[in-house]
C-alpha positions in Angstrom: 126.1 160.5 37.5 130.1 159.4 37.9 130.2 162.9 40.0 127.4 160.9 42.0 128.8 157.6 42.8 132.0 156.3 44.7 132.9 152.6 44.4 134.7 150.3 46.4 138.9 149.4 44.7 137.7 146.0 45.4 134.0 145.8 43.9 136.0 148.2 40.5 138.2 145.7 39.6 135.8 142.7 39.8 133.5 144.5 37.8 136.4 146.3 35.5 137.4 142.5 35.4 134.4 140.7 34.8 133.5 138.9 37.2 131.0 138.3 39.6 129.5 140.6 41.9 126.0 140.9 44.4 125.1 143.8 45.8 123.3 143.6 48.9 121.0 146.4 51.0 121.8 148.6 54.0 118.2 149.0 55.3 118.8 145.8 56.5 121.3 146.2 59.0 120.2 150.0 59.5 116.5 148.5 60.1 116.4 145.4 59.7 118.3 143.6 62.8 119.0 145.1 66.1 122.6 145.4 67.1 124.9 143.6 66.9 122.6 140.9 65.8 122.6 143.8 62.6 126.3 144.1 62.2 126.8 139.9 62.3 124.5 139.8 59.0 125.8 142.6 57.2 129.3 141.0 58.7 128.9 137.1 56.9 126.4 137.3 53.6 129.8 139.2 52.5 131.3 136.7 53.7 129.4 133.8 52.7 129.6 135.1 48.9 133.4 135.6 49.0 133.1 132.0 50.3 131.4 131.6 47.2 134.1 133.0 44.6 132.0 136.6 44.2 132.8 140.3 45.7 129.9 141.4 47.8 129.0 145.1 47.1 127.2 146.7 50.4 125.1 149.8 49.0 124.6 152.6 51.3 124.6 156.4 50.3 128.1 158.1 52.5 128.3 161.5 52.8 126.3 162.3 50.1 127.8 160.0 47.6 126.8 156.7 46.8 128.5 153.8 47.6 128.9 151.4 46.0 130.8 148.5 48.6 131.2 150.0 51.8 133.9 149.6 53.9 133.7 147.4 57.1 133.9 150.9 59.2 130.7 152.5 57.2 129.3 148.9 57.2 129.2 149.4 61.6 128.1 153.0 60.8 125.0 151.9 59.8 124.2 148.9 62.1 125.7 151.4 64.9 123.6 154.7 63.2 120.2 152.7 63.2 118.5 156.6 63.0 120.4 157.0 58.8 117.0 157.7 56.7 115.5 154.8 54.8 115.9 155.9 51.9 113.4 154.8 48.4 113.7 156.6 45.0 111.7 159.9 45.9 114.1 160.7 48.9 117.8 160.0 46.8 118.0 163.1 46.0 117.5 165.4 49.5 119.2 163.5 51.5 122.1 163.4 48.5 121.9 167.5 47.7 122.6 167.9 51.6 125.6 165.3 52.3 123.8 162.9 54.5 124.0 159.6 54.9 120.9 157.0 54.4 120.2 153.1 54.6 119.5 151.5 50.6 115.2 149.9 50.7 115.4 147.1 47.6 114.1 149.4 45.2 116.4 152.4 45.4 119.5 149.1 46.1 118.5 147.9 42.9 118.6 151.3 41.4 122.3 151.6 42.2 123.3 148.6 41.2 121.9 148.8 37.7 123.7 152.5 37.6 127.1 150.6 38.9 126.5 147.6 36.0 126.2 144.9 38.8 123.6 142.2 37.7 122.9 139.9 40.8 121.3 141.8 44.2 120.9 139.5 47.0 117.9 140.5 49.7 116.2 138.6 52.5 112.2 139.5 51.0 110.5 142.4 48.6 108.1 144.0 49.8 104.7 144.4 47.9 100.8 144.9 48.4 100.5 145.3 51.3 97.1 144.0 53.5 94.3 146.5 53.1 95.9 148.1 49.8 92.4 148.5 48.4 92.0 150.9 51.5 95.3 152.5 52.0 96.4 152.1 48.5 99.8 150.7 50.6 102.2 149.5 47.5 106.3 149.1 48.4 108.3 151.1 45.7 110.2 147.0 45.6 107.4 146.6 42.1 107.5 149.7 39.8 111.0 149.4 40.8 111.4 145.1 39.3 109.9 146.6 36.3 111.8 149.4 36.1 115.6 148.3 35.7 117.2 145.1 35.4 118.3 143.7 38.3 118.3 139.8 38.9 116.7 140.0 42.5 117.6 136.8 45.0 115.3 136.6 47.6 113.4 134.4 49.8 109.9 135.8 48.0 108.2 138.4 49.7 107.2 139.2 53.6 105.1 137.1 55.3 103.0 140.1 56.5 101.8 141.3 52.8 98.9 140.2 50.6 101.1 137.7 48.3 99.0 137.0 45.7 97.9 140.2 45.3 102.3 141.4 44.6 101.8 138.4 42.1 99.4 139.3 40.3 100.9 143.2 40.6 104.2 141.8 39.3 103.1 139.9 36.3 100.9 143.2 34.9 104.2 144.4 35.3 105.4 141.8 33.1 108.5 140.5 35.8 108.8 136.9 35.8 109.1 135.1 39.1 111.8 132.3 39.1 111.8 129.9 41.9 115.0 128.1 43.0 114.7 124.4 43.6 110.9 124.5 43.5 107.2 125.1 42.5 105.9 127.4 45.4 106.5 130.9 45.8 107.6 131.3 49.3 107.0 133.5 52.1 109.6 134.3 54.0 110.1 132.6 56.9 107.5 130.2 55.5 109.3 127.8 52.0 104.8 128.1 50.0 102.5 130.9 51.1 100.2 128.0 48.8 101.2 130.7 45.2 102.7 129.1 42.5 105.7 131.0 40.3 106.3 131.1 37.1 108.9 129.3 36.4 111.1 126.3 38.3 114.9 126.5 37.6 116.9 123.3 40.1 121.0 124.8 38.9 121.9 129.1 38.7 123.8 127.7 35.7 119.8 127.5 34.4 118.9 130.5 36.6 121.8 131.9 35.2 120.5 131.2 31.3 117.4 132.7 31.9 119.1 135.8 32.8 121.5 136.2 29.9 118.5 135.9 28.0 116.8 137.9 29.1 119.3 141.0 28.3 120.1 139.6 25.0 116.1 140.0 24.5 116.9 144.1 25.6 114.2 143.2 28.3 114.7 145.6 30.6 112.7 145.6 33.5 113.9 143.0 36.4 113.4 139.1 37.5 112.9 137.6 40.8 114.9 134.3 41.3 113.1 133.2 44.8 114.8 130.6 47.5 112.4 128.7 50.7 113.8 129.6 53.4 115.7 126.3 54.6 113.6 123.3 55.4 115.4 123.3 59.3 114.4 127.2 59.8 111.5 127.0 58.7 109.1 129.0 61.3 105.0 127.2 61.5 102.4 128.9 59.8 99.2 129.0 61.8 102.0 130.4 65.0 102.9 132.8 62.2 100.2 133.3 61.1 99.1 134.7 64.5 101.3 136.6 65.2 101.7 138.3 62.3 97.4 138.9 62.6 98.6 140.6 66.2 101.3 142.3 64.3 98.7 144.0 61.8 96.2 144.9 64.9 98.2 146.9 67.0 99.7 148.2 63.9 96.8 149.6 63.1 96.1 150.9 67.0 98.6 152.5 66.5 98.7 155.0 63.6 102.2 153.1 62.0 101.0 153.9 57.8 103.6 154.3 54.7 108.0 153.0 55.2 107.4 152.7 58.9 105.3 150.0 58.4 107.7 147.4 57.7 110.5 148.0 60.4 107.4 148.3 62.8 105.4 144.3 61.8 109.5 142.7 61.8 110.4 144.6 65.4 106.8 143.3 66.7 107.6 139.2 64.9 111.6 139.7 67.1 109.4 140.5 70.4 106.4 137.9 69.9 108.0 135.2 68.8 110.9 135.2 71.5 113.6 135.7 68.7 112.6 133.1 66.0 112.0 135.0 64.0 114.8 136.7 64.0 117.2 133.1 63.7 114.7 132.2 61.2 115.5 135.6 59.0 118.9 135.2 59.7 119.2 131.8 58.1 116.9 133.0 55.0 118.9 136.1 54.0 122.4 133.7 54.4 120.5 130.8 52.2 120.2 133.8 49.9 123.7 135.5 49.9 125.2 131.7 48.2 122.4 131.1 46.4 123.2 134.7 44.7 127.1 134.5 44.7 126.7 130.7 43.1 124.3 133.0 39.7 126.0 135.6 39.8 129.2 132.7 39.2 127.3 130.8 36.6 126.0 134.3 35.6 130.3 135.1 34.7 130.9 132.3 33.3 127.9 132.1 30.6 129.6 135.9 29.5 
């Protein structure tokens, strides 16, 4: 496997020294925001993680290599090349064998972080069971990866466009523990309370870190989900978002949008239909997640 991994020296040095490292994805850069907001988002997440005393590792496929810690030039490439393939597990062998570039999804970034020995990964929101999945069978690979891969994922819950009750049912079946950071409620990306609960509430980074460490010592090899509600001041109005999401879903159905094109289409639609308000909220929650992930990673290393 080592022939496919290429470490940024800063990240490799931190891992060797047992210092806290937080993985970041590249799909959020290449497909999550428009340029130059995507570049700003990637750089700001890295800066926040450093401010908190951890090392960021933005992960993607660069010329057929799994880059553990992209350089600023590589992050710029992901930001400006919006046609970079969005890669889940099924795409990896083909993209790497061809020596191409690939933006890692939540599932892929979890897998790469695990290969690199990184315990914590920060993202915006995970994928899950899509609305209408009873017919379409559209269920994100993120859920299976959480079952398979021992990485702690810090996120603002699942994206609001999903069927959240069914997403939580699937996570329960897969044996994935869902923690709520300073909240009893499972967040829905733009909304602090999805109407569903979490398995356990944790109020400090140290408490979350201790649960992750205990899971590892028990040799429970699946992931763990640490959900962080969007800051209260940045939360979107629930009815406003529900109306816009329903309109976005109707338009996606009308245009025949399916599979991995669905989420980017819906997020772009919401950007336009909310006058950019959804993007501002998205950035706020990602930055909040980055800060929280760094603090938990640091607490975990202190426990070790």
